[in-house]
Backbone as XML, in Angstrom:
<?xml version="1.0"?>
<chain id="A" units="angstrom">
  <residue number="1" name="UNK">
    <atom name="N" x="0.849" y="-1.179" z="0.002"/>
    <atom name="CA" x="-0.003" y="-0.020" z="-0.005"/>
    <atom name="C" x="0.889" y="1.235" z="-0.004"/>
  </residue>
  <residue number="2" name="UNK">
    <atom name="N" x="0.599" y="2.163" z="-0.889"/>
    <atom name="CA" x="1.406" y="3.372" z="-0.974"/>
    <atom name="C" x="1.003" y="4.364" z="0.115"/>
  </residue>
  <residue number="3" name="UNK">
    <atom name="N" x="1.827" y="5.372" z="0.306"/>
    <atom name="CA" x="1.508" y="6.426" z="1.287"/>
    <atom name="C" x="0.204" y="7.111" z="0.895"/>
  </residue>
  <residue number="4" name="UNK">
    <atom name="N" x="-0.012" y="7.319" z="-0.403"/>
    <atom name="CA" x="-1.229" y="7.961" z="-0.858"/>
    <atom name="C" x="-2.449" y="7.078" z="-0.566"/>
  </residue>
  <residue number="5" name="UNK">
    <atom name="N" x="-2.338" y="5.792" z="-0.766"/>
    <atom name="CA" x="-3.420" y="4.866" z="-0.431"/>
    <atom name="C" x="-3.713" y="4.893" z="1.061"/>
  </residue>
  <residue number="6" name="UNK">
    <atom name="N" x="-2.660" y="4.895" z="1.844"/>
    <atom name="CA" x="-2.800" y="4.934" z="3.319"/>
    <atom name="C" x="-3.518" y="6.208" z="3.742"/>
  </residue>
  <residue number="7" name="UNK">
    <atom name="N" x="-3.161" y="7.343" z="3.131"/>
    <atom name="CA" x="-3.800" y="8.618" z="3.444"/>
    <atom name="C" x="-5.299" y="8.585" z="3.089"/>
  </residue>
  <residue number="8" name="UNK">
    <atom name="N" x="-5.606" y="8.028" z="1.898"/>
    <atom name="CA" x="-7.014" y="7.941" z="1.480"/>
    <atom name="C" x="-7.815" y="7.028" z="2.424"/>
  </residue>
  <residue number="9" name="UNK">
    <atom name="N" x="-7.234" y="5.922" z="2.817"/>
    <atom name="CA" x="-7.940" y="4.995" z="3.729"/>
    <atom name="C" x="-8.140" y="5.643" z="5.101"/>
  </residue>
  <residue number="10" name="UNK">
    <atom name="N" x="-7.102" y="6.338" z="5.597"/>
    <atom name="CA" x="-7.261" y="7.035" z="6.869"/>
    <atom name="C" x="-8.355" y="8.109" z="6.781"/>
  </residue>
  <residue number="11" name="UNK">
    <atom name="N" x="-8.358" y="8.867" z="5.712"/>
    <atom name="CA" x="-9.381" y="9.919" z="5.530"/>
    <atom name="C" x="-10.768" y="9.310" z="5.460"/>
  </residue>
  <residue number="12" name="UNK">
    <atom name="N" x="-10.909" y="8.200" z="4.736"/>
    <atom name="CA" x="-12.220" y="7.539" z="4.625"/>
    <atom name="C" x="-12.679" y="6.999" z="5.972"/>
  </residue>
  <residue number="13" name="UNK">
    <atom name="N" x="-11.783" y="6.394" z="6.731"/>
    <atom name="CA" x="-12.106" y="5.868" z="8.045"/>
    <atom name="C" x="-12.522" y="6.992" z="8.987"/>
  </residue>
  <residue number="14" name="UNK">
    <atom name="N" x="-11.791" y="8.081" z="8.963"/>
    <atom name="CA" x="-12.175" y="9.249" z="9.786"/>
    <atom name="C" x="-13.542" y="9.736" z="9.394"/>
  </residue>
  <residue number="15" name="UNK">
    <atom name="N" x="-13.803" y="9.832" z="8.098"/>
    <atom name="CA" x="-15.117" y="10.291" z="7.633"/>
    <atom name="C" x="-16.239" y="9.390" z="8.069"/>
  </residue>
  <residue number="16" name="UNK">
    <atom name="N" x="-16.060" y="8.091" z="7.961"/>
    <atom name="CA" x="-17.078" y="7.138" z="8.406"/>
    <atom name="C" x="-17.340" y="7.250" z="9.912"/>
  </residue>
  <residue number="17" name="UNK">
    <atom name="N" x="-16.282" y="7.352" z="10.671"/>
    <atom name="CA" x="-16.433" y="7.449" z="12.116"/>
    <atom name="C" x="-17.131" y="8.734" z="12.504"/>
  </residue>
  <residue number="18" name="UNK">
    <atom name="N" x="-16.809" y="9.813" z="11.806"/>
    <atom name="CA" x="-17.452" y="11.092" z="12.137"/>
    <atom name="C" x="-18.938" y="11.086" z="11.839"/>
  </residue>
  <residue number="19" name="UNK">
    <atom name="N" x="-19.359" y="10.189" z="10.973"/>
    <atom name="CA" x="-20.782" y="10.046" z="10.663"/>
    <atom name="C" x="-21.460" y="9.020" z="11.579"/>
  </residue>
  <residue number="20" name="UNK">
    <atom name="N" x="-20.691" y="8.418" z="12.471"/>
    <atom name="CA" x="-21.258" y="7.431" z="13.429"/>
    <atom name="C" x="-21.515" y="8.110" z="14.741"/>
  </residue>
  <residue number="21" name="UNK">
    <atom name="N" x="-22.643" y="7.803" z="15.339"/>
    <atom name="CA" x="-22.992" y="8.381" z="16.648"/>
    <atom name="C" x="-22.288" y="7.607" z="17.741"/>
  </residue>
  <residue number="22" name="UNK">
    <atom name="N" x="-22.267" y="6.274" z="17.642"/>
    <atom name="CA" x="-21.709" y="5.411" z="18.671"/>
    <atom name="C" x="-20.660" y="4.463" z="18.089"/>
  </residue>
  <residue number="23" name="UNK">
    <atom name="N" x="-19.801" y="3.958" z="18.965"/>
    <atom name="CA" x="-18.843" y="2.932" z="18.574"/>
    <atom name="C" x="-18.803" y="1.909" z="19.687"/>
  </residue>
  <residue number="24" name="UNK">
    <atom name="N" x="-19.025" y="0.621" z="19.318"/>
    <atom name="CA" x="-18.936" y="-0.435" z="20.299"/>
    <atom name="C" x="-17.488" y="-0.650" z="20.697"/>
  </residue>
  <residue number="25" name="UNK">
    <atom name="N" x="-17.226" y="-0.700" z="22.003"/>
    <atom name="CA" x="-15.877" y="-0.836" z="22.510"/>
    <atom name="C" x="-15.798" y="-1.974" z="23.520"/>
  </residue>
  <residue number="26" name="UNK">
    <atom name="N" x="-15.677" y="-3.196" z="23.052"/>
    <atom name="CA" x="-15.548" y="-4.300" z="24.005"/>
    <atom name="C" x="-14.226" y="-4.175" z="24.760"/>
  </residue>
  <residue number="27" name="UNK">
    <atom name="N" x="-14.207" y="-4.735" z="25.939"/>
    <atom name="CA" x="-13.027" y="-4.700" z="26.764"/>
    <atom name="C" x="-11.864" y="-5.367" z="26.045"/>
  </residue>
  <residue number="28" name="UNK">
    <atom name="N" x="-10.660" y="-4.854" z="26.280"/>
    <atom name="CA" x="-9.458" y="-5.431" z="25.717"/>
    <atom name="C" x="-8.790" y="-6.335" z="26.748"/>
  </residue>
  <residue number="29" name="UNK">
    <atom name="N" x="-7.492" y="-6.500" z="26.636"/>
    <atom name="CA" x="-6.751" y="-7.328" z="27.564"/>
    <atom name="C" x="-6.602" y="-6.682" z="28.935"/>
  </residue>
  <residue number="30" name="UNK">
    <atom name="N" x="-6.681" y="-5.354" z="28.981"/>
    <atom name="CA" x="-6.581" y="-4.622" z="30.230"/>
    <atom name="C" x="-7.915" y="-4.017" z="30.603"/>
  </residue>
  <residue number="31" name="UNK">
    <atom name="N" x="-7.891" y="-3.027" z="31.504"/>
    <atom name="CA" x="-9.146" y="-2.436" z="31.942"/>
    <atom name="C" x="-9.815" y="-1.544" z="30.896"/>
  </residue>
  <residue number="32" name="UNK">
    <atom name="N" x="-9.129" y="-1.274" z="29.803"/>
    <atom name="CA" x="-9.733" y="-0.529" z="28.707"/>
    <atom name="C" x="-9.228" y="-1.149" z="27.418"/>
  </residue>
  <residue number="33" name="UNK">
    <atom name="N" x="-9.560" y="-0.535" z="26.308"/>
    <atom name="CA" x="-9.065" y="-1.064" z="25.036"/>
    <atom name="C" x="-8.752" y="0.113" z="24.111"/>
  </residue>
  <residue number="34" name="UNK">
    <atom name="N" x="-7.991" y="-0.168" z="23.079"/>
    <atom name="CA" x="-7.674" y="0.886" z="22.123"/>
    <atom name="C" x="-8.923" y="1.424" z="21.456"/>
  </residue>
  <residue number="35" name="UNK">
    <atom name="N" x="-9.994" y="0.628" z="21.424"/>
    <atom name="CA" x="-11.207" y="1.052" z="20.778"/>
    <atom name="C" x="-11.837" y="2.278" z="21.495"/>
  </residue>
  <residue number="36" name="UNK">
    <atom name="N" x="-11.613" y="2.394" z="22.790"/>
    <atom name="CA" x="-12.113" y="3.577" z="23.517"/>
    <atom name="C" x="-11.526" y="4.859" z="22.960"/>
  </residue>
  <residue number="37" name="UNK">
    <atom name="N" x="-10.191" y="4.879" z="22.882"/>
    <atom name="CA" x="-9.539" y="6.088" z="22.393"/>
    <atom name="C" x="-9.819" y="6.289" z="20.916"/>
  </residue>
  <residue number="38" name="UNK">
    <atom name="N" x="-9.837" y="5.218" z="20.142"/>
    <atom name="CA" x="-10.145" y="5.370" z="18.711"/>
    <atom name="C" x="-11.522" y="6.001" z="18.512"/>
  </residue>
  <residue number="39" name="UNK">
    <atom name="N" x="-12.516" y="5.515" z="19.230"/>
    <atom name="CA" x="-13.839" y="6.053" z="19.035"/>
    <atom name="C" x="-13.904" y="7.516" z="19.434"/>
  </residue>
  <residue number="40" name="UNK">
    <atom name="N" x="-13.277" y="7.883" z="20.548"/>
    <atom name="CA" x="-13.297" y="9.288" z="20.981"/>
    <atom name="C" x="-12.538" y="10.161" z="20.020"/>
  </residue>
  <residue number="41" name="UNK">
    <atom name="N" x="-11.370" y="9.720" z="19.588"/>
    <atom name="CA" x="-10.572" y="10.532" z="18.647"/>
    <atom name="C" x="-11.299" y="10.729" z="17.309"/>
  </residue>
  <residue number="42" name="UNK">
    <atom name="N" x="-12.154" y="9.784" z="16.977"/>
    <atom name="CA" x="-12.880" y="9.873" z="15.724"/>
    <atom name="C" x="-14.273" y="10.478" z="15.867"/>
  </residue>
  <residue number="43" name="UNK">
    <atom name="N" x="-14.643" y="10.866" z="17.083"/>
    <atom name="CA" x="-15.884" y="11.589" z="17.297"/>
    <atom name="C" x="-17.111" y="10.767" z="17.615"/>
  </residue>
  <residue number="44" name="UNK">
    <atom name="N" x="-16.952" y="9.455" z="17.801"/>
    <atom name="CA" x="-18.094" y="8.601" z="18.128"/>
    <atom name="C" x="-18.137" y="8.374" z="19.645"/>
  </residue>
  <residue number="45" name="UNK">
    <atom name="N" x="-19.334" y="8.371" z="20.188"/>
    <atom name="CA" x="-19.490" y="8.139" z="21.633"/>
    <atom name="C" x="-19.229" y="6.664" z="21.894"/>
  </residue>
  <residue number="46" name="UNK">
    <atom name="N" x="-18.267" y="6.375" z="22.793"/>
    <atom name="CA" x="-17.941" y="4.990" z="23.040"/>
    <atom name="C" x="-19.040" y="4.274" z="23.834"/>
  </residue>
  <residue number="47" name="UNK">
    <atom name="N" x="-19.323" y="3.039" z="23.437"/>
    <atom name="CA" x="-20.237" y="2.172" z="24.160"/>
    <atom name="C" x="-19.357" y="1.054" z="24.734"/>
  </residue>
  <residue number="48" name="UNK">
    <atom name="N" x="-19.027" y="1.173" z="26.011"/>
    <atom name="CA" x="-18.129" y="0.248" z="26.640"/>
    <atom name="C" x="-18.873" y="-1.036" z="27.018"/>
  </residue>
  <residue number="49" name="UNK">
    <atom name="N" x="-18.469" y="-2.134" z="26.436"/>
    <atom name="CA" x="-19.098" y="-3.433" z="26.715"/>
    <atom name="C" x="-18.176" y="-4.175" z="27.667"/>
  </residue>
  <residue number="50" name="UNK">
    <atom name="N" x="-18.536" y="-4.116" z="28.953"/>
    <atom name="CA" x="-17.672" y="-4.681" z="29.965"/>
    <atom name="C" x="-18.476" y="-4.874" z="31.233"/>
  </residue>
  <residue number="51" name="UNK">
    <atom name="N" x="-18.285" y="-5.972" z="31.908"/>
    <atom name="CA" x="-19.031" y="-6.264" z="33.110"/>
    <atom name="C" x="-18.355" y="-5.823" z="34.406"/>
  </residue>
  <residue number="52" name="UNK">
    <atom name="N" x="-17.023" y="-5.583" z="34.348"/>
    <atom name="CA" x="-16.323" y="-5.428" z="35.615"/>
    <atom name="C" x="-15.480" y="-4.171" z="35.780"/>
  </residue>
  <residue number="53" name="UNK">
    <atom name="N" x="-14.943" y="-3.613" z="34.757"/>
    <atom name="CA" x="-13.976" y="-2.545" z="34.957"/>
    <atom name="C" x="-14.536" y="-1.154" z="34.639"/>
  </residue>
  <residue number="54" name="UNK">
    <atom name="N" x="-13.862" y="-0.161" z="35.143"/>
    <atom name="CA" x="-14.210" y="1.245" z="34.879"/>
    <atom name="C" x="-12.943" y="1.970" z="34.443"/>
  </residue>
  <residue number="55" name="UNK">
    <atom name="N" x="-12.690" y="2.043" z="33.153"/>
    <atom name="CA" x="-11.485" y="2.741" z="32.697"/>
    <atom name="C" x="-11.503" y="4.207" z="33.073"/>
  </residue>
  <residue number="56" name="UNK">
    <atom name="N" x="-10.351" y="4.784" z="33.274"/>
    <atom name="CA" x="-10.214" y="6.214" z="33.537"/>
    <atom name="C" x="-10.936" y="6.682" z="34.803"/>
  </residue>
  <residue number="57" name="UNK">
    <atom name="N" x="-11.100" y="5.781" z="35.768"/>
    <atom name="CA" x="-11.698" y="6.133" z="37.062"/>
    <atom name="C" x="-12.977" y="6.947" z="36.948"/>
  </residue>
  <residue number="58" name="UNK">
    <atom name="N" x="-13.882" y="6.514" z="36.134"/>
    <atom name="CA" x="-15.207" y="7.136" z="35.959"/>
    <atom name="C" x="-15.151" y="8.530" z="35.296"/>
  </residue>
  <residue number="59" name="UNK">
    <atom name="N" x="-14.001" y="8.980" z="34.789"/>
    <atom name="CA" x="-13.966" y="10.296" z="34.143"/>
    <atom name="C" x="-14.714" y="10.297" z="32.822"/>
  </residue>
  <residue number="60" name="UNK">
    <atom name="N" x="-15.041" y="9.091" z="32.297"/>
    <atom name="CA" x="-15.802" y="9.011" z="31.065"/>
    <atom name="C" x="-17.292" y="8.855" z="31.300"/>
  </residue>
  <residue number="61" name="UNK">
    <atom name="N" x="-17.694" y="8.815" z="32.544"/>
    <atom name="CA" x="-19.108" y="8.571" z="32.855"/>
    <atom name="C" x="-20.042" y="9.654" z="32.314"/>
  </residue>
  <residue number="62" name="UNK">
    <atom name="N" x="-19.505" y="10.852" z="32.080"/>
    <atom name="CA" x="-20.332" y="11.945" z="31.565"/>
    <atom name="C" x="-20.714" y="11.784" z="30.106"/>
  </residue>
  <residue number="63" name="UNK">
    <atom name="N" x="-19.984" y="10.937" z="29.380"/>
    <atom name="CA" x="-20.331" y="10.822" z="27.961"/>
    <atom name="C" x="-20.398" y="9.398" z="27.427"/>
  </residue>
  <residue number="64" name="UNK">
    <atom name="N" x="-19.620" y="8.485" z="27.968"/>
    <atom name="CA" x="-19.619" y="7.118" z="27.448"/>
    <atom name="C" x="-20.871" y="6.379" z="27.907"/>
  </residue>
  <residue number="65" name="UNK">
    <atom name="N" x="-21.283" y="5.429" z="27.103"/>
    <atom name="CA" x="-22.373" y="4.529" z="27.477"/>
    <atom name="C" x="-21.691" y="3.249" z="27.981"/>
  </residue>
  <residue number="66" name="UNK">
    <atom name="N" x="-22.040" y="2.851" z="29.176"/>
    <atom name="CA" x="-21.451" y="1.643" z="29.721"/>
    <atom name="C" x="-22.535" y="0.572" z="29.746"/>
  </residue>
  <residue number="67" name="UNK">
    <atom name="N" x="-22.226" y="-0.595" z="29.193"/>
    <atom name="CA" x="-23.236" y="-1.657" z="29.085"/>
    <atom name="C" x="-22.645" y="-2.994" z="29.509"/>
  </residue>
  <residue number="68" name="UNK">
    <atom name="N" x="-23.323" y="-3.569" z="30.424"/>
    <atom name="CA" x="-22.955" y="-4.920" z="30.876"/>
    <atom name="C" x="-23.966" y="-5.885" z="30.294"/>
  </residue>
  <residue number="69" name="UNK">
    <atom name="N" x="-23.491" y="-6.993" z="29.804"/>
    <atom name="CA" x="-24.421" y="-7.992" z="29.266"/>
    <atom name="C" x="-25.263" y="-8.572" z="30.384"/>
  </residue>
  <residue number="70" name="UNK">
    <atom name="N" x="-24.897" y="-8.290" z="31.649"/>
    <atom name="CA" x="-25.735" y="-8.679" z="32.759"/>
    <atom name="C" x="-27.029" y="-7.847" z="32.804"/>
  </residue>
  <residue number="71" name="UNK">
    <atom name="N" x="-26.993" y="-6.671" z="32.190"/>
    <atom name="CA" x="-28.194" y="-5.781" z="32.163"/>
    <atom name="C" x="-29.248" y="-6.338" z="31.224"/>
  </residue>
  <residue number="72" name="UNK">
    <atom name="N" x="-28.817" y="-6.947" z="30.188"/>
    <atom name="CA" x="-29.770" y="-7.414" z="29.177"/>
    <atom name="C" x="-29.060" y="-7.763" z="27.891"/>
  </residue>
  <residue number="73" name="UNK">
    <atom name="N" x="-29.792" y="-8.221" z="26.983"/>
    <atom name="CA" x="-29.247" y="-8.647" z="25.707"/>
    <atom name="C" x="-28.908" y="-7.466" z="24.823"/>
  </residue>
  <residue number="74" name="UNK">
    <atom name="N" x="-28.202" y="-7.716" z="23.731"/>
    <atom name="CA" x="-27.817" y="-6.639" z="22.829"/>
    <atom name="C" x="-28.992" y="-5.942" z="22.171"/>
  </residue>
  <residue number="75" name="UNK">
    <atom name="N" x="-30.126" y="-6.647" z="22.032"/>
    <atom name="CA" x="-31.299" y="-5.990" z="21.479"/>
    <atom name="C" x="-31.812" y="-4.895" z="22.411"/>
  </residue>
  <residue number="76" name="UNK">
    <atom name="N" x="-31.632" y="-5.081" z="23.708"/>
    <atom name="CA" x="-31.985" y="-4.047" z="24.682"/>
    <atom name="C" x="-31.054" y="-2.870" z="24.539"/>
  </residue>
  <residue number="77" name="UNK">
    <atom name="N" x="-29.752" y="-3.174" z="24.382"/>
    <atom name="CA" x="-28.779" y="-2.094" z="24.159"/>
    <atom name="C" x="-29.125" y="-1.303" z="22.902"/>
  </residue>
  <residue number="78" name="UNK">
    <atom name="N" x="-29.518" y="-1.979" z="21.846"/>
    <atom name="CA" x="-29.897" y="-1.280" z="20.605"/>
    <atom name="C" x="-31.046" y="-0.330" z="20.865"/>
  </residue>
  <residue number="79" name="UNK">
    <atom name="N" x="-32.020" y="-0.721" z="21.649"/>
    <atom name="CA" x="-33.144" y="0.159" z="21.969"/>
    <atom name="C" x="-32.674" y="1.358" z="22.809"/>
  </residue>
  <residue number="80" name="UNK">
    <atom name="N" x="-31.761" y="1.114" z="23.725"/>
    <atom name="CA" x="-31.216" y="2.227" z="24.567"/>
    <atom name="C" x="-30.479" y="3.220" z="23.673"/>
  </residue>
  <residue number="81" name="UNK">
    <atom name="N" x="-29.654" y="2.734" z="22.785"/>
    <atom name="CA" x="-28.909" y="3.629" z="21.892"/>
    <atom name="C" x="-29.812" y="4.373" z="20.918"/>
  </residue>
  <residue number="82" name="UNK">
    <atom name="N" x="-30.837" y="3.691" z="20.435"/>
    <atom name="CA" x="-31.780" y="4.354" z="19.544"/>
    <atom name="C" x="-32.498" y="5.490" z="20.249"/>
  </residue>
  <residue number="83" name="UNK">
    <atom name="N" x="-32.897" y="5.274" z="21.504"/>
    <atom name="CA" x="-33.556" y="6.334" z="22.267"/>
    <atom name="C" x="-32.577" y="7.485" z="22.538"/>
  </residue>
  <residue number="84" name="UNK">
    <atom name="N" x="-31.343" y="7.168" z="22.853"/>
    <atom name="CA" x="-30.323" y="8.211" z="23.089"/>
    <atom name="C" x="-30.069" y="9.006" z="21.816"/>
  </residue>
  <residue number="85" name="UNK">
    <atom name="N" x="-29.972" y="8.308" z="20.676"/>
    <atom name="CA" x="-29.721" y="8.974" z="19.412"/>
    <atom name="C" x="-30.863" y="9.914" z="19.012"/>
  </residue>
  <residue number="86" name="UNK">
    <atom name="N" x="-32.048" y="9.648" z="19.529"/>
    <atom name="CA" x="-33.204" y="10.493" z="19.214"/>
    <atom name="C" x="-33.296" y="11.741" z="20.108"/>
  </residue>
  <residue number="87" name="UNK">
    <atom name="N" x="-32.353" y="11.889" z="21.044"/>
    <atom name="CA" x="-32.374" y="13.019" z="21.981"/>
    <atom name="C" x="-31.178" y="13.950" z="21.665"/>
  </residue>
  <residue number="88" name="UNK">
    <atom name="N" x="-31.405" y="14.950" z="20.799"/>
    <atom name="CA" x="-30.298" y="15.804" z="20.408"/>
    <atom name="C" x="-29.641" y="16.580" z="21.534"/>
  </residue>
  <residue number="89" name="UNK">
    <atom name="N" x="-30.387" y="16.925" z="22.566"/>
    <atom name="CA" x="-29.838" y="17.654" z="23.694"/>
    <atom name="C" x="-28.846" y="16.751" z="24.461"/>
  </residue>
  <residue number="90" name="UNK">
    <atom name="N" x="-29.253" y="15.516" z="24.684"/>
    <atom name="CA" x="-28.396" y="14.569" z="25.423"/>
    <atom name="C" x="-27.146" y="14.234" z="24.597"/>
  </residue>
  <residue number="91" name="UNK">
    <atom name="N" x="-27.309" y="14.055" z="23.280"/>
    <atom name="CA" x="-26.147" y="13.793" z="22.445"/>
    <atom name="C" x="-25.176" y="14.977" z="22.476"/>
  </residue>
  <residue number="92" name="UNK">
    <atom name="N" x="-25.701" y="16.180" z="22.392"/>
    <atom name="CA" x="-24.840" y="17.364" z="22.446"/>
    <atom name="C" x="-24.119" y="17.457" z="23.772"/>
  </residue>
  <residue number="93" name="UNK">
    <atom name="N" x="-24.806" y="17.141" z="24.854"/>
    <atom name="CA" x="-24.171" y="17.174" z="26.182"/>
    <atom name="C" x="-23.033" y="16.140" z="26.265"/>
  </residue>
  <residue number="94" name="UNK">
    <atom name="N" x="-23.278" y="14.939" z="25.759"/>
    <atom name="CA" x="-22.268" y="13.890" z="25.804"/>
    <atom name="C" x="-21.077" y="14.238" z="24.899"/>
  </residue>
  <residue number="95" name="UNK">
    <atom name="N" x="-21.360" y="14.814" z="23.757"/>
    <atom name="CA" x="-20.250" y="15.188" z="22.843"/>
    <atom name="C" x="-19.429" y="16.309" z="23.417"/>
  </residue>
  <residue number="96" name="UNK">
    <atom name="N" x="-20.063" y="17.256" z="24.108"/>
    <atom name="CA" x="-19.315" y="18.336" z="24.749"/>
    <atom name="C" x="-18.437" y="17.790" z="25.874"/>
  </residue>
  <residue number="97" name="UNK">
    <atom name="N" x="-18.962" y="16.850" z="26.666"/>
    <atom name="CA" x="-18.165" y="16.242" z="27.738"/>
    <atom name="C" x="-16.997" y="15.439" z="27.160"/>
  </residue>
  <residue number="98" name="UNK">
    <atom name="N" x="-17.235" y="14.767" z="26.017"/>
    <atom name="CA" x="-16.182" y="14.015" z="25.379"/>
    <atom name="C" x="-15.109" y="14.946" z="24.838"/>
  </residue>
  <residue number="99" name="UNK">
    <atom name="N" x="-15.506" y="16.063" z="24.255"/>
    <atom name="CA" x="-14.543" y="17.046" z="23.750"/>
    <atom name="C" x="-13.675" y="17.580" z="24.890"/>
  </residue>
  <residue number="100" name="UNK">
    <atom name="N" x="-14.296" y="17.864" z="26.031"/>
    <atom name="CA" x="-13.548" y="18.338" z="27.193"/>
    <atom name="C" x="-12.542" y="17.284" z="27.653"/>
  </residue>
  <residue number="101" name="UNK">
    <atom name="N" x="-12.956" y="16.027" z="27.689"/>
    <atom name="CA" x="-12.057" y="14.930" z="28.048"/>
    <atom name="C" x="-10.871" y="14.911" z="27.100"/>
  </residue>
  <residue number="102" name="UNK">
    <atom name="N" x="-11.097" y="15.045" z="25.796"/>
    <atom name="CA" x="-10.019" y="15.006" z="24.817"/>
    <atom name="C" x="-9.096" y="16.224" z="24.967"/>
  </residue>
  <residue number="103" name="UNK">
    <atom name="N" x="-9.679" y="17.384" z="25.217"/>
    <atom name="CA" x="-8.871" y="18.594" z="25.408"/>
    <atom name="C" x="-7.930" y="18.432" z="26.588"/>
  </residue>
  <residue number="104" name="UNK">
    <atom name="N" x="-8.410" y="17.828" z="27.647"/>
    <atom name="CA" x="-7.570" y="17.593" z="28.819"/>
    <atom name="C" x="-6.448" y="16.610" z="28.535"/>
  </residue>
  <residue number="105" name="UNK">
    <atom name="N" x="-6.719" y="15.614" z="27.683"/>
    <atom name="CA" x="-5.721" y="14.597" z="27.393"/>
    <atom name="C" x="-4.832" y="14.898" z="26.191"/>
  </residue>
  <residue number="106" name="UNK">
    <atom name="N" x="-5.263" y="15.821" z="25.360"/>
    <atom name="CA" x="-4.509" y="16.260" z="24.184"/>
    <atom name="C" x="-4.451" y="17.778" z="24.136"/>
  </residue>
  <residue number="107" name="UNK">
    <atom name="N" x="-3.894" y="18.405" z="25.146"/>
    <atom name="CA" x="-3.909" y="19.873" z="25.206"/>
    <atom name="C" x="-3.158" y="20.522" z="24.048"/>
  </residue>
  <residue number="108" name="UNK">
    <atom name="N" x="-3.766" y="21.558" z="23.483"/>
    <atom name="CA" x="-3.090" y="22.325" z="22.423"/>
    <atom name="C" x="-3.021" y="21.633" z="21.072"/>
  </residue>
  <residue number="109" name="UNK">
    <atom name="N" x="-3.743" y="20.505" z="20.909"/>
    <atom name="CA" x="-3.693" y="19.819" z="19.643"/>
    <atom name="C" x="-5.061" y="19.776" z="19.008"/>
  </residue>
  <residue number="110" name="UNK">
    <atom name="N" x="-5.081" y="19.842" z="17.685"/>
    <atom name="CA" x="-6.306" y="19.671" z="16.927"/>
    <atom name="C" x="-6.643" y="18.186" z="16.956"/>
  </residue>
  <residue number="111" name="UNK">
    <atom name="N" x="-7.766" y="17.845" z="17.578"/>
    <atom name="CA" x="-8.134" y="16.455" z="17.732"/>
    <atom name="C" x="-8.283" y="15.764" z="16.384"/>
  </residue>
  <residue number="112" name="UNK">
    <atom name="N" x="-8.768" y="16.459" z="15.371"/>
    <atom name="CA" x="-8.908" y="15.827" z="14.053"/>
    <atom name="C" x="-7.557" y="15.424" z="13.503"/>
  </residue>
  <residue number="113" name="UNK">
    <atom name="N" x="-6.527" y="16.248" z="13.741"/>
    <atom name="CA" x="-5.199" y="15.896" z="13.285"/>
    <atom name="C" x="-4.634" y="14.726" z="14.087"/>
  </residue>
  <residue number="114" name="UNK">
    <atom name="N" x="-4.911" y="14.708" z="15.408"/>
    <atom name="CA" x="-4.504" y="13.560" z="16.213"/>
    <atom name="C" x="-5.120" y="12.277" z="15.682"/>
  </residue>
  <residue number="115" name="UNK">
    <atom name="N" x="-6.423" y="12.361" z="15.305"/>
    <atom name="CA" x="-7.124" y="11.203" z="14.752"/>
    <atom name="C" x="-6.476" y="10.706" z="13.483"/>
  </residue>
  <residue number="116" name="UNK">
    <atom name="N" x="-6.234" y="11.621" z="12.562"/>
    <atom name="CA" x="-5.650" y="11.236" z="11.268"/>
    <atom name="C" x="-4.236" y="10.660" z="11.474"/>
  </residue>
  <residue number="117" name="UNK">
    <atom name="N" x="-3.435" y="11.300" z="12.322"/>
    <atom name="CA" x="-2.072" y="10.814" z="12.584"/>
    <atom name="C" x="-2.094" y="9.436" z="13.210"/>
  </residue>
  <residue number="118" name="UNK">
    <atom name="N" x="-3.031" y="9.253" z="14.143"/>
    <atom name="CA" x="-3.178" y="7.952" z="14.804"/>
    <atom name="C" x="-3.497" y="6.852" z="13.792"/>
  </residue>
  <residue number="119" name="UNK">
    <atom name="N" x="-4.432" y="7.114" z="12.902"/>
    <atom name="CA" x="-4.807" y="6.122" z="11.905"/>
    <atom name="C" x="-3.675" y="5.822" z="10.926"/>
  </residue>
  <residue number="120" name="UNK">
    <atom name="N" x="-2.986" y="6.869" z="10.500"/>
    <atom name="CA" x="-1.847" y="6.635" z="9.590"/>
    <atom name="C" x="-0.803" y="5.759" z="10.226"/>
  </residue>
  <residue number="121" name="UNK">
    <atom name="N" x="-0.487" y="6.061" z="11.512"/>
    <atom name="CA" x="0.499" y="5.265" z="12.256"/>
    <atom name="C" x="0.039" y="3.814" z="12.404"/>
  </residue>
  <residue number="122" name="UNK">
    <atom name="N" x="-1.227" y="3.645" z="12.690"/>
    <atom name="CA" x="-1.766" y="2.289" z="12.886"/>
    <atom name="C" x="-1.704" y="1.485" z="11.591"/>
  </residue>
  <residue number="123" name="UNK">
    <atom name="N" x="-2.089" y="2.121" z="10.476"/>
    <atom name="CA" x="-2.049" y="1.443" z="9.191"/>
    <atom name="C" x="-0.595" y="1.070" z="8.822"/>
  </residue>
  <residue number="124" name="UNK">
    <atom name="N" x="0.325" y="1.954" z="9.116"/>
    <atom name="CA" x="1.742" y="1.663" z="8.831"/>
    <atom name="C" x="2.210" y="0.502" z="9.679"/>
  </residue>
  <residue number="125" name="UNK">
    <atom name="N" x="1.798" y="0.482" z="10.965"/>
    <atom name="CA" x="2.258" y="-0.562" z="11.871"/>
    <atom name="C" x="1.795" y="-1.939" z="11.443"/>
  </residue>
  <residue number="126" name="UNK">
    <atom name="N" x="0.653" y="-2.052" z="10.801"/>
    <atom name="CA" x="0.174" y="-3.369" z="10.367"/>
    <atom name="C" x="0.569" y="-3.685" z="8.931"/>
  </residue>
  <residue number="127" name="UNK">
    <atom name="N" x="1.387" y="-2.799" z="8.361"/>
    <atom name="CA" x="1.911" y="-3.090" z="7.026"/>
    <atom name="C" x="1.041" y="-2.686" z="5.882"/>
  </residue>
  <residue number="128" name="UNK">
    <atom name="N" x="0.079" y="-1.813" z="6.107"/>
    <atom name="CA" x="-0.779" y="-1.366" z="4.981"/>
    <atom name="C" x="-0.275" y="-0.046" z="4.453"/>
  </residue>
</chain>
């Protein structure tokens, strides 16, 4: 894959994520996963699928959706997310809280550039 192809793929991925309201983020090997940061950097509200851990000491509670399969099946989660997506005030509140979280963790940087750089680096790391 050429650098130009990598750039196009990164731009397309960023565009798709920016058009997504939510991103499913199952737990990784540790208390969080790379999917949490990926979703936030790309502008999607993370939906943390985990029964036991709380990444970032509840600092994401203002915007992330936390779902345990102990609460119910994924069809119930779909209904919860659909109702949340239909509430523009709540979505705006969550996105503002997520932006504040990112500003605190990436001070002085354009988050969209961080997102694009992150994707380019990831694609390079896997040999694409």
